[in-house]
Backbone bond lengths (Angstrom), bond angles and torsions (degrees), N, CA, C in turn:
res aa  C-N    CA-C-N  psi(-1)  N-CA   C-N-CA  omega(-1)  CA-C   N-CA-C  phi
1 M - - - 1.449 - - 1.532 107.82 -
2 P 1.337 117.41 128.83 1.458 120.45 179.36 1.530 111.29 -66.35
3 I 1.300 115.47 155.28 1.453 122.23 177.87 1.518 108.25 -114.90
4 I 1.343 116.14 134.87 1.465 120.76 173.65 1.521 107.42 -120.71
5 S 1.300 116.23 160.87 1.466 119.20 176.40 1.523 109.13 -131.84
6 I 1.316 115.34 154.45 1.459 121.36 177.55 1.520 108.00 -132.04
7 R 1.311 115.35 157.74 1.459 120.81 175.85 1.519 108.41 -107.55
8 I 1.340 114.48 135.17 1.454 120.56 176.43 1.521 108.18 -133.20
9 D 1.319 116.07 160.20 1.461 117.81 -179.79 1.533 110.59 -78.42
10 D 1.309 115.82 166.53 1.465 122.03 -175.58 1.524 112.62 -61.55
11 E 1.313 116.36 -38.74 1.472 120.32 -178.50 1.526 110.95 -64.61
12 L 1.325 116.78 -43.06 1.456 120.32 178.44 1.523 110.64 -64.29
13 K 1.313 117.19 -42.24 1.473 121.17 178.53 1.522 110.69 -61.43
14 K 1.314 116.74 -40.53 1.465 121.24 178.50 1.527 110.17 -60.78
15 K 1.331 116.25 -44.77 1.463 120.05 179.00 1.521 111.68 -64.61
16 M 1.319 116.19 -39.40 1.463 119.79 177.76 1.525 110.55 -63.50
17 D 1.317 116.76 -40.56 1.463 121.11 179.60 1.529 111.10 -63.77
18 E 1.329 116.74 -34.58 1.458 120.47 177.61 1.524 111.47 -66.42
19 L 1.325 116.35 -24.20 1.471 122.25 177.94 1.529 109.57 -109.69
20 S 1.302 115.24 49.19 1.466 120.69 -172.36 1.526 113.92 -64.50
21 Y 1.313 118.20 -16.45 1.458 121.02 178.77 1.529 112.32 -73.64
22 I 1.328 117.03 -11.83 1.465 121.13 178.68 1.517 109.63 -85.31
23 N 1.321 115.58 134.85 1.464 121.09 177.08 1.532 107.21 -83.59
24 W 1.331 116.30 93.87 1.454 121.34 -175.15 1.519 112.90 -65.83
25 S 1.314 116.87 -30.54 1.466 119.33 176.38 1.523 110.52 -63.05
26 E 1.323 116.02 -41.34 1.465 120.05 178.98 1.525 110.67 -67.68
27 V 1.318 117.50 -39.19 1.461 121.27 177.38 1.528 109.49 -58.85
28 M 1.318 116.81 -46.37 1.466 120.84 -179.33 1.527 111.43 -65.72
29 R 1.327 117.10 -41.89 1.474 120.25 178.06 1.522 110.74 -58.46
30 R 1.332 115.75 -46.65 1.473 119.37 -179.11 1.521 111.44 -63.07
31 K 1.312 116.23 -43.18 1.464 119.36 -178.93 1.524 110.79 -65.41
32 I 1.298 116.94 -42.10 1.468 120.41 178.00 1.525 109.92 -60.67
33 E 1.327 116.55 -43.25 1.467 120.05 178.05 1.526 111.27 -61.98
34 E 1.347 117.34 -41.69 1.460 120.78 178.36 1.521 111.60 -60.07
35 V 1.311 116.37 -44.98 1.468 120.47 -178.72 1.521 110.06 -64.44
36 I 1.319 116.83 -43.65 1.468 120.96 179.28 1.528 110.11 -61.64
37 E 1.343 117.24 -46.33 1.466 120.37 179.79 1.520 111.55 -60.72
38 E 1.330 116.88 -42.39 1.464 120.55 179.42 1.528 110.98 -63.36
39 E 1.309 117.13 -43.53 1.466 120.73 179.71 1.522 110.89 -65.79
40 E 1.337 117.24 -37.68 1.465 120.08 177.36 1.528 110.79 -66.17
41 R 1.346 117.05 -38.54 1.480 120.12 176.57 1.522 110.46 -62.50
42 K 1.324 116.32 -41.40 1.466 120.13 178.74 1.519 110.85 -61.00
43 K 1.327 116.57 -43.37 1.471 119.96 179.94 1.521 110.75 -62.79
44 K 1.332 117.11 -43.63 1.462 120.80 -179.03 1.521 111.15 -66.99
45 R 1.321 115.35 -39.53 1.450 120.89 -175.58 1.522 111.53 -69.82
46 G 1.295 116.18 -38.13 1.453 119.19 -177.33 1.514 110.34 62.73
47 K 1.299 117.27 -165.09 1.454 121.04 178.80 1.513 109.44 -84.53
48 D 1.305 115.71 137.32 1.451 122.18 178.62 1.528 107.86 -92.01
49 Y 1.321 114.64 87.54 1.461 119.99 -174.67 1.522 112.57 -63.92
50 K 1.318 118.17 -28.74 1.459 120.55 177.90 1.530 109.69 -64.84
51 R 1.328 117.52 -47.53 1.465 120.82 178.90 1.524 111.21 -64.65
52 I 1.313 116.61 -37.56 1.463 120.27 178.46 1.530 109.83 -63.01
53 A 1.337 116.39 -43.95 1.469 120.54 179.55 1.527 111.21 -64.29
54 E 1.339 116.89 -43.04 1.467 120.63 178.99 1.528 110.85 -62.10
55 A 1.307 117.03 -43.05 1.469 120.63 179.02 1.518 110.90 -63.97
56 S 1.315 116.26 -37.93 1.452 120.75 179.25 1.531 110.76 -64.83
57 I 1.323 116.26 -42.40 1.464 120.74 178.59 1.524 110.64 -63.90
58 K 1.340 117.59 -45.17 1.467 120.98 179.39 1.520 110.83 -62.01
59 S 1.304 115.52 -39.80 1.465 119.83 178.97 1.519 110.36 -62.87
60 Y 1.317 117.17 -43.61 1.461 121.41 179.63 1.532 110.89 -66.25
61 E 1.342 117.09 -40.08 1.459 120.81 177.65 1.534 110.10 -62.09
62 F 1.315 116.48 -42.32 1.457 120.81 176.82 1.521 110.22 -58.82
63 F 1.311 114.98 -45.45 1.467 121.90 179.59 1.530 110.43 -57.57
64 L 1.335 117.40 -46.00 1.465 121.71 -179.67 1.524 112.07 -69.20
65 N 1.328 117.41 -40.15 1.465 121.48 -177.12 1.521 113.05 -67.83
66 Y 1.297 117.64 -22.84 1.465 120.35 -177.28 1.520 111.53 -114.81
67 G 1.317 115.11 40.67 1.456 121.65 171.29 1.514 114.75 62.91
68 G 1.298 116.79 30.10 1.453 119.86 177.76 1.518 114.13 76.19
69 K 1.334 116.20 12.67 1.463 119.24 179.06 1.522 110.09 -81.73
70 K 1.302 114.87 151.25 1.459 119.91 174.61 1.523 108.90 -71.75
71 S 1.336 116.08 152.42 1.466 119.93 -178.54 1.522 111.47 -58.13
72 E 1.339 117.47 -35.82 1.468 119.74 179.93 1.528 110.67 -62.14
73 E 1.341 116.53 -38.30 1.464 120.68 -179.94 1.527 110.92 -66.46
74 V 1.328 116.62 -41.75 1.458 120.92 -179.75 1.525 110.12 -65.57
75 I 1.312 116.59 -44.52 1.469 120.57 179.15 1.522 110.33 -60.91
76 R 1.327 116.91 -43.64 1.458 120.67 178.48 1.531 110.04 -60.25
77 E 1.339 118.65 -42.12 1.462 122.03 178.33 1.524 110.91 -61.97
78 W 1.342 116.86 -44.77 1.462 120.70 179.02 1.526 110.33 -60.17
79 R 1.314 115.74 -45.53 1.475 119.20 179.85 1.514 110.84 -62.43
80 D 1.332 116.61 -44.98 1.460 119.91 179.90 1.532 111.24 -60.56
81 K 1.320 117.61 -41.87 1.466 120.64 179.94 1.519 110.44 -63.32
82 N 1.317 117.95 -41.25 1.462 120.82 -179.23 1.527 111.45 -65.43
83 W 1.298 117.88 -33.02 1.457 120.22 179.72 1.521 111.02 -73.75
84 Q 1.326 116.98 -23.36 1.466 120.36 -177.86 1.523 112.33 -85.98
85 L 1.325 117.95 -11.95 1.486 120.48 -176.99 1.490 112.38 -70.28
């Protein structure tokens, strides 16, 4: 089995030493596996063009419903009105 090493700061090492009953190698192996699995899922999934199109349509509808204002402008107006109540 190959060996890898990582560098951590002194404070983190001190905390790890205080929890010496934890198998840190196993923690790292599991986390590495999780990251790899997530990245592989992303590659398989690719871009969800249907969701992108739906979001684009909703964004445009919002734009039309609020007089062509940007969402940031509308949110700012809502916040300002609530502060004036």
